[in-house]
N, C-alpha and C positions, 0 to 999 in steps of 0.2 A: 491570447495573440494578437487580437485586432488592436491592443493599446501600441503594437509596432506599427500600425498602417497607419491611414487618413483617413477623411471623413467619409472618402469613396467607400472604402471596407465596411465601416458601420452602414452607411446608406445600402449597399448592397445586402448585409446580413439582415435588416430591417425589412427589405424587400422579399426576401427567401421566407422570413417568418411569416409575413403577412401572408403570402401565397399557401405556405402551410396551412394555417388557421382559416383561411379561406377555402380549400379544399381544391383548389385550382392544382391539378397534378403536372399539365404541361407549362404552366407561369412558373411553379414550385422546382421542376427540373432545370429550367431555363435559367433561373435566379441561383440555382445551387453551384451549376456549372460554371457561370459568369463569378459568383462569389471564390469558388475554389481557385479558379485560373487568377484572379488577384490576390490572392493569398499567397499563392506562389511567386508571384513576381515578387510581392512586398518580403516574402521570405528570402530569397534571393539578396535582395538590395540591404537587408538588415544585417545579413550574414558578411555581406561583402564591409559593411561599416564596422562592424565587430573585429574582423581581421586587419583593418586597418589602424584601428584603435590598437590592437596587439600588437602590430608591425611598428607603432609610433611610440611602443614603451608606455602605454596610458592602461596600468592594470585596473586601477578602481573604475572607470568606464567601461572596460571588460566584464568584469564581475558582476556588475549592476546589470549589464545587458544580459549576462547569463541567465541570472535570477530572475528576470524579467521575461525570458522565454519559457522558462521551467517552472514558473510561479511555486520557486522553491524558497522556504521561509516566508510565506504568506504572511500579511499585516495582522494583529491579533484582532478579536470581534470590538466594535465599536461599542461605546459606555452609553448609557442615556444620562448624560450629565445634567445636573443643576446646582445649585449654590448651597443647598443642605446637604445632598451628597459629599462636596468637596469640604463641607466643615465636618461633618461626620468622620470622612477619611482621616482629616488631620487630626482630631480627635483620638481616633483608634489608634495612630502611629506615635501618639504622644502617652499612648496607656501606661507605658513603663516608668514614666516622671516619677521621681522619688525625690520631690523638693525637701531639703530639711535632711534630708537622712545623711546619717555621720556612719561612718565605715566598723564593722564589727570588728573588736578586737579580739583575738584568742584570749581567752579569761580563764582561771582554774576551775570555774563553776562548769565549765565546757566540755564534756566530754569527747566531743569529735575535735581535735585539730586539723591543721593542714596534713596533706596528706604526704608531703615531705617537708623536712627543714629548708627554710629559706637559704637561697646562697650568700657566700660570704662576699663581702663588696670588693673589689678590686682598689687598688691604688688611684687617687684621682688621676681621671684625664682631661685632655686639654678641652677647653670651651668651642663648641662647634663654630666656624669660621668660615663662610660662603664667600668665594671670591667673583670677579666677575665675569671672570672665564667659566667658572661652572653655569653660572647665569646663563651665559650667550649660548653655552653648547646646549642645555637642557631646552632653551627657546626653541633653536633650530631643529630641534626633534618633534617637534609639534606637528601633529596633522591636521591639514589646512580643513578638513571636512568635519570636525568633529563640532559640537555642540557650545555655543557660548552659554558661558555661567551667567548667573544672577547678576553680577556688577556688568554685563554686556562685553567683557574683553571675548574676542574670537582667538582661537590659536591663530588663524590666519594672519590676523594682525600683530602678533607677538612675535610668531616666525620671519614675518619681514621686515618687521624693526627691531630686530635682536639686536643688532650693533647699536644702535641708539638707547635701548631700555634697559640693556643688561647693567650698566652701571647704575642706574636709578632703583633699580627693583633689589640688584645686591644690596644698596643702601638698607632700604626698606626691610630686608629680610633680616640682616645683620643688628637692626636694631629691635626689631621685632624678639629676636634671640635673647639682646642684651637686657631686654625689659620683661623677658617672661612671658609674653602677652601676645595674643594674636588679635592683629586689628578685627574689628566690629564689623568691616565690610568684607571681609573674607569669610566669615561666619554665618553666611546666610546660604540657606538651600532651599532648594525648589522642588517638590516630591511631584513625579508624573506617575499616577496608576496605571498599570498595564493588567488589563483582566488574564488570570491564569488559565483559566478554561472558557468555553464558548459560553455555557449558562452560570450565572452570578448568582449564588445562593446566600451570600453576606460581604460582610466587609472584608474578613480574613481572605477574598479570592480577588483581591487586588495586588497585585504586586507592585511594591515602591520603589521607583527609580530616582533618585536622587541626580539633579544636577547641583553641583556645589562651583564655587569659584574657581576658573582656570588657573587665574595667579598661583589660588593656594594649593593647585593640585600641584605643580612644578615644586612649587616652595616644599610640601610633603616630600617629593621624592628624594630632594635632598637631604631632609632630616632621614628619610628611611635607610637609606645608606649608612648613613653615621650610625642609626641604631642598628643595624643589623653585624656590623662592625665590633660592635659592644655585647650585644646579647647571644651572638651566634655561638660562641662555645658553652654559654650556660643554659641552652635549651634542652628541653627535654629529647634525650633521643628518639623517643618513639612518636612526636609530633613529626609528622613528614610534609605539612604546607609550609610554602614560602621561606624553604630553605635551598641552597644551594645543591643541584645532584641529587634531588628527592622529588617524587612524583606520586601520582596516585597507585602506579604499578608498585612501587616499591612497597608502599603500604600493604596492598594486598597481597604482597608476595610474602613480604614478614609475618603477615597475621598466617597466612597457610604454612609457612615454615615452623611456626608454634606449632600448629594443630597436628600436622602430620608428624614431626620429630615426637612429640608429645603421644601420639596414638601407636605408635611403633612399639610401645611398652605395653606389657599384660595388664587387664583389669582396669584400662582406662577410657574416660570418655571426656567431650570437651562441652562445654557451654558457654553460649556467644550471646552476650550481651549487646544490642543497639540502640544506643542510647539516642534520644532526640530531644533538644531543647528548643523552646518556645521563643522564636526572636532573640536567638541569643546575643546577637551585637548590639540590639537596643537595651540591654540591661546591665552593661557593664555601670557600673559608679566610680567615677573619675579619681575621688580620692583614695579609694581602695587598690587602684591601678597605678597613682602615684606611689603609693606604698610597696607595691610586688615589683615595681620598677626601680625605687631606690635599692630594695635586697638584690636586684641584677645589674647592679652597679653602675647604673646610668646616672648621669651627673644630676644634682638638683636643679640646677636650672633649666635642664632639657624635662625634666621632670614636671616642673611647674609651667613650665612652656606647652607641655602637651595637657594638661589639667587646664590650662587655659583655652586651648582649642577646641577642647571639650563639653566646657560649662558655658552657658549663655548663647546656645545658638538659636538664630532663628529659622523656624521653617514654615513654609507654606505650602497647600497643596494646588496644583495649577489642575483643573481637571476640564477640558475644552476651552471655550472662552469664559468659565468661571474660575473665581480665584478664591479661595479660603482666607480668613485673617491669619496675620502670623501668630505663632506662637513662640515663646522661650521653653526650650531645653536644655537640662544639663545632668541626663543621663544617657548611656549609650554611646557607641560610635556612630557617626552617622554614615548613611547609605552614599555610597558612589567615591568616599574619600580613599586616598591611597595609603593610609596609614592604618587605617581600620582593622584589615586581616591580620596585619602583623601584631597591633597592640591586644587583640582577641588572644591570639598566640600566646603573649605574655602574661596576659590576664589570667590564663588558665594553665600556665607552666608548672603551677604547685600542684595539680593536680594531677599524681602518679600514684604509682602501687609499688608499695614495700615488699611485698611477697613474692617469691619467684614463681607462685602457681597461678597467679593472676597478672596480666598482662593488660595495659591500659593503650590502646593505640589511639592515635587523634589524628586528622587531618582538617585543620581550623576547626569547626563545630561539630564535625562528623566525630564522634567517640563511641568507641567498641571495646567493652570489658571482655578479655577471652580469659574463661576460666579452665585451668588445666586440672581436673580432676583425677586422682588416685585411688584407687580399692573405696569410693564411695566417699571418700572424706571432701564434704562441701564446706567445712567451715570458713575458709579463706575466702574462697567464692561468694559466699552469703553474706560477708560484710560489706556488699553492695551499698549497704542502708549508708556506709561512711561517704559515698559517692551524692545519696540526697541530701545528707548533713552540710555537705562542702558546697555543693548547688545552692542551699538556702542561706549557708554563711555568707557566698558570695554572690547573691541575689541573682543567681541563674535560675531559671523555672524549668523545671525537669516535665517534659510531656510525657506522661503516663499513658495517655492514650495510644500514640506513636511509637511507645518503646516495645521493641519485641525480643524476641529469646530463639536461639535455635540451638537445637543439642544436637550432637554427631556423635554416635554410641556406636560400633562395630562388635561390640559385645554378641555371643550368640543368645545368652540368656540375658535379656535386658529388663530390668524390672521396673516399676511405675516411679519416676522421679517426682519428687514434691516439687509444685510449682514456685518459682520466685515470686517475693511480694515486696513491691518496694511503694512506700507511703501509703499503706493499707490498702493497694492495688495490684491485683493477680497479673503477673505481666503475661499475655498472650504468648503462645508458642507458635511458630510457621516452621513451614517445611523448606522454604528458600527465601533469599533476602537478597535485593540488588544493595550491594556493600561497592558504593566507591564507583559504581557503573558496571560493577561484574556481578552477576547474578550467582551467588553460591548456593548449593542445595545442601542438604543435611548429609545426603550420600556420598558427598563431595564429588559428582559425576556434573558434568557440561552439555548436558543434553540441553537443558531450559536456557542457558545462556546462547549457548549456539542457536537455537531457534528464534531467539530475539534479535541478534544481531543479522541474522540471514533474512529476518523479515522486512528489517529496517535498510537492510542494503537492498534488498529486492523493491521496495517502495521507491528508492532513491535512484536505481537503474533506469524507472522511469523516466525521470529528468533528462539521463544521459538520451535516452532513446528520443526525446523530444530535441535534443541538440543535433542529434545526427539527421533527422528530418530537415535542419537547417542546412545539412551539408559544410557545417563548418570545421576548420582546419584541424586535422589530428592534434595536432599539437595543444589546442585548445581544450579539446577533448581529454586528453592525457590529463590537462590540469584540473577539469573540471572533477576527474575521476577522481584523482589522488587527493582532492580536499573534501568531496563530499561522502564519496565509497570508500576508498580505501581505509580511511581514516577511521570509520566505522567498524570494518573488518579486522584491521588492526589494534583496537582498545583492549589494552591489557593482555595482548598476543602470549607474552613471554610467561602470564599466568596459567593461560588453561589449555594453549595448543599443544604442547607435550601430553598431556595425559587426555587429549581427545580421542574418540574411538574412531575407526577407520572408514566407516558410515557416515560419520558426522564430517569425517574431513572431505569425504567425496561429496558431500551434501557443500559445504564450502568451495570446492574446486569448481562445481556447477556452476555456481554463482559468483567467482571471481571469473573464471573463462565463461561467463555468460555467455550462452550462445547468440548474442545478439544477432550478429550478421544471419544465424540459421532462423531465428526467428521472423527476423525482417524477409528474409528470401521465402519462409513459409506463406506472410501474409501478402508478400509480392506476387506469388504466383496464386496464391486464393483469389486477388483482385482481377487478374489476369483472366481465370475461369469466370469471376461473374462478371465480368466485362462482356465474355463473349455469350453470354447469357441474354435474349431478347428482354427488354424492360418490363414487357407485360405477361412475362413466364413465371408461374409458380415455382419459387424456391425456396427448400427446406434444409438445413445444413444442421447437423447434429454429431458432434465432437467434444474429444475431452482437450480443452484448449489450455489446462493446467494452470488457469487463474481466477484469483478472487474477484467476482464482480462486485461483491459490499452490499451492506444493508443502505437503501436510501437512494435517491436518484438526483441529487441536486444537480442540478445543469444540464442532466443527462435524459430529461422527461420525454424526450420524444423517440429514445430507443429502447429504455428499461423501464420496469417498473422499481418497487421499492422494496420487494421481500426476497433479497439475497441473502446471504452469509457471508459472514467474517469480514474483514475491511478490503478495502482496495489496494492492488498492488499493480507493479508493471505489465504484467501481463491482462489485467483484467482491464486497463487502459487500451490495450492494444485492442481486446474484444470491443469496447465501447466504440473506440475510432472506426473500426472497420464497419461496425454497425451504420455508424455516421456516415460514411463514405458511401456506402450501397443502399443506403435507406431501408435497412432492415432492424429487427428488433431481437432481444434477446428475451424470448418466452418464459423461460424457468422463472423470473422476475415478477411476473404479472397475476401471480395466482398465491393468493395467503394460503400458505400452507403449515402444518405443523413440521417442527424441525428436522423428524425423521423423514418427512417429505421431500426435504429440501436439501438435504445432505446427500451428496453424490459419491463422496470420497470417504472412506475410513480407515485408520491407520494408526495402532495404539492409541494415544488418546486425541489425535488430531481427527476433526470433523469438519470437513470443509465442501464447497461446491466447487467443482471444477469443470463438470462436465454440462453443457449449455445445448440450447435447441435454437435457432436462429431461424426467422421468415422473415419474409418481405413484410414490412408494415402496415401495408393494404392489405394483406392477405389476415393480419393478426385476429381480425375479427369471425374468422372462421374456426378458431382456435376455442374450445371452450372448455378446456383441462389439459394442465402439465404438471407432472408430480413423480416423484421418486417411488416405484414400486418395490415396498418393503420387503426383504427378502431374496429379491432376484439382483443376480449379477451377471454381467456381460464380460468381465474381465477381474482379475484379480483387484479386489478392494474396490473396485468401481461398481456402483449401483447402476440398476436401469431407468434410465428418464424416461417414460411414455407421455405423447401429446397425443389429445383426441382433437381431429380436425376432421368439419363438416365440409365434403365438399358438394357443391350444387354441378352434379354433371347433365349436362344437356344431351337431350335425346337424338342421337342423327338419326334425322329422317331416312328414310328408304328411298334410294335415287330410282327415280323412274327409268324401265328399260323398254325399249321401244319393240314394238309386238314384232317379230319376224313372219314372215309367208315362208310355208316349208317346202319351198321349192325342191329339198332333195327327195320328195315321194314321186318325182319326175322319172327315177328309175326307173319305178314298176310301170310295167306296161297297160295295166289296168288303170292306173292314174293318169298316165300320159295322152291315153284315147280318151278319156272324158273331159280332159283339159283341152283335147283340139277342137272337139263338140262342142263344150261352152263356149271357145273363144269363136269357133265359125258363127256361132247363134250371135255371140255380141255384137258381131263386127257385121251383121245383119246378111249373114250370108255370102258378103262378098269375097272373093278370092285376091282382088287387088288391094291393097293396103290402102288407107286414106293419106292424102298429103300431110296433112297436121300429124306429126310425130307425137307430140306431147298427148295427143287425146287417144292418139293408139296405145300408147305403154299407160295412160292410166287405166284404160280397158283391159290390157293386158294383166295389171295387177291386180285390179278386182276381180277378173276372172279368177284367178289364182289363191287370192283369200278365199274365194267361195269354194272353190273346188278342192284346193289342197291342204287350207286353213293355215290358223296363225299359232306363235308359240303363247304361251302364259304370259309372258314379260316377266316373272318371278326370279331374282336372283339364286344363282344355284350355290348352297350354301355349304361351307367348306366342312366335310365328313370325315376328315382324317383319315384319309386314303393313302396318304403319300406312302406307306410301307406296304402296299397289298403287293403280293407277289402272284404268280402263275396260280399256282395251287389254291390259292384265296379266290381269285376271280374265278377261276374256273367250278370251284364249289358255290360260289354265289349264284353264276348262272345256271349249275344243276338246281338250284334252292328255288330261283325264279322259276322255272319250268315246271318244278314239282306243284308249286303254288298256283299256277295256271292251270294244271291239270286237276288239280284238287277243288278250283272254283267251278269247272267246268261238270266235274263229276264228283259229288258228295258223298263218297265211299268211305269207308273206315280204313281201308287198305290205302286210298290217296294220300289219307290223313294221317298216317302211322309213316309212310314213305316221306312226306313233306316235315313231319317232325324229326325225324332221324337226319335228313339234311340239315334242318335246322340246328341243333346239337352240333353236328360236325363242321358246319363253316364257323363256330363260335369257338370249338376248338382251334380250328386251324389259323384262325385270325390272331389269337392268344399267341399262339407259337410264333407267328409273323409278327407280330409287334413286337416281341421278345427279343427273337432274332436281329430285326432292325435296330431295335435301341442299345442292343449290346456289340454290334459294328459301329453305331455312332459313337459310342463310348469309345471302343478301340482307336476309331480316327481322332479323334480328340487328343490322344496321346502324341500325335503325330504332329510336325511341322505346318501341316495344311488343315488340320483337323478344325481350327476356329475357322476358319474362311469356310469349309464346309458348311459347319453349322449356320454361319451366317447367311451363306448363299440359300441355304434349304428354307431359313426362317424368311428372305424374301420373296421365295417360291410359293410359301405358305399365305404370306400377306397378299 
């Protein structure tokens, strides 16, 4: 957030952190309030800037601003770069290089032949000719912000000078096609390694991102359109990538159609083999690809041009400021090239199944074998070894460690099925698999898939909430929702929505209709309640916040510990933001416990932590423990969270009550006469009072204290006598008289009388108390009942 502000914001934040670590509470509150005020001003300014950019039709700047606000798609972690690592990565990316390798031609000695016969070549087609108009149009379509290639050309330059450069490059492109050779300057690649995960354990944890010639990419697009027109009718109908009017949804729908249609018959089951190739695009042999393209009726000149495009390529790895030595490679299709995906599809086009009980679905390098088994006959499916032999013949490396199988079997009596063995390795069986972005379970239910998309959507809802805090226009928020959240919820929706359970649909509706306004209203009202409480007051909040705080506390150390459960989501961030605003701490996360003492919610297979206890950070030292009580619950599926808090209670000092003279004794004649005599003696027998009134008053007060006495000065304790009626008071008075009588004459008769009155008083007190409480409960049912109870409590205080 501070990235949108100025140096002033950074300075204020540093001042707040200094005050926090120095323990200066007053200075910390002042710095925090000043920083919050400045942040609000910066937010309004930045929101106005984005609104102006949106109004001026500058979507690139707007989208960049939205991502900056939300931290959506944060950059990958940095790599500890050095020269040796750059050289090692370059060698690793060239590990499939097969110098001098000749293509394997099918022979009579090989038992494994191509799975389908080659296509019959069509009549010769006219050679590809590129016009100046074609070059100009494709230059004008360039995006200015794209990165330049190794040769130094920028897309902005080509777009700006399209009219001047179109003729020149059209001549270069046509000359290249005429000579069936790609210029060497167009075959340079710069590889930028990007970490696949936060913790790097090996060279394979770096994803190679290739920067190739910008001019060559435009050239490839012109050749790509030509190749599609020729090969489109000859492509495998079960290859769903890079074809018009086909998508991932079509591939998943087709696979499910094969499965469900087959399972409608009795005695059937399905075995699905999800095949994984190791760096499939990097293993293509150009000469073998040329042979296959020829069989697909591609003109020989284009085949030779493609071979030239793929051979004698120069690549280097750039890792920060370190650059490796250039290497020459003639195997595989280069990363980042336009033609690479289509060339791989054409390379694997002859990998099909001729048996109707085995379907081979392909989406680029994602290959799935569907075995439709009838009456236990797996002979056709077991011929999957032919696939392994075909891969070996075509230099494709089958990754047996990541190749898995899933069995869909709804028969009542399911026998143990023999495992599938490929290349002497047993293929592991899984219960569910993420197939082209859609999680398919062996029971063909969609709970797991819906759980995953709801989780992802809820995580991204936090970004939308961040934008709402900036008070951006509704149109901007709608665009962000459609691009970031709706795209997740609608992924393959035509596949699973029709079969989803009503409970899952309701869960989706709660997420889609995300009660974001209700959640914001809740936190706003809670903010108002907290602001109404004096800062020094002790506050403890316990509630079901319906959010996952998550493990770890990176960036949130001041308000939470690192012992949470699950990953963070939108509600979690709302809890943390509230704790930061109100200087509170999430108590559950500060104590290391076993999982059973941290999980507060259990439903089915889900075990999460959604119930939290919050307290002021200053009172955190008073809490010695916080955990879930195993076996106890306060609501359905929610378990009880208890917190042990030690309070240092200061003992209230007894207030000193002034001792009072018992002037009321002057009502008695004997006391009054004695007081007159003593007062007369104190005044020296004078009848006329002295002129000094203060002296006279002090003499009167002193005489009263000596003759009449003074009170003890102790506070009369509350004996809970508010419910005594007349009968109780009369019985107590008789008991007191009987006690005095027994004190004066200790006879057995007087003792028995006192004991009887004592028991009688207890019975009458019990009856009177029960009657009083019954009347109180009756009044509580009326409109004025609560007022009566409050008035009674005030009287007792």
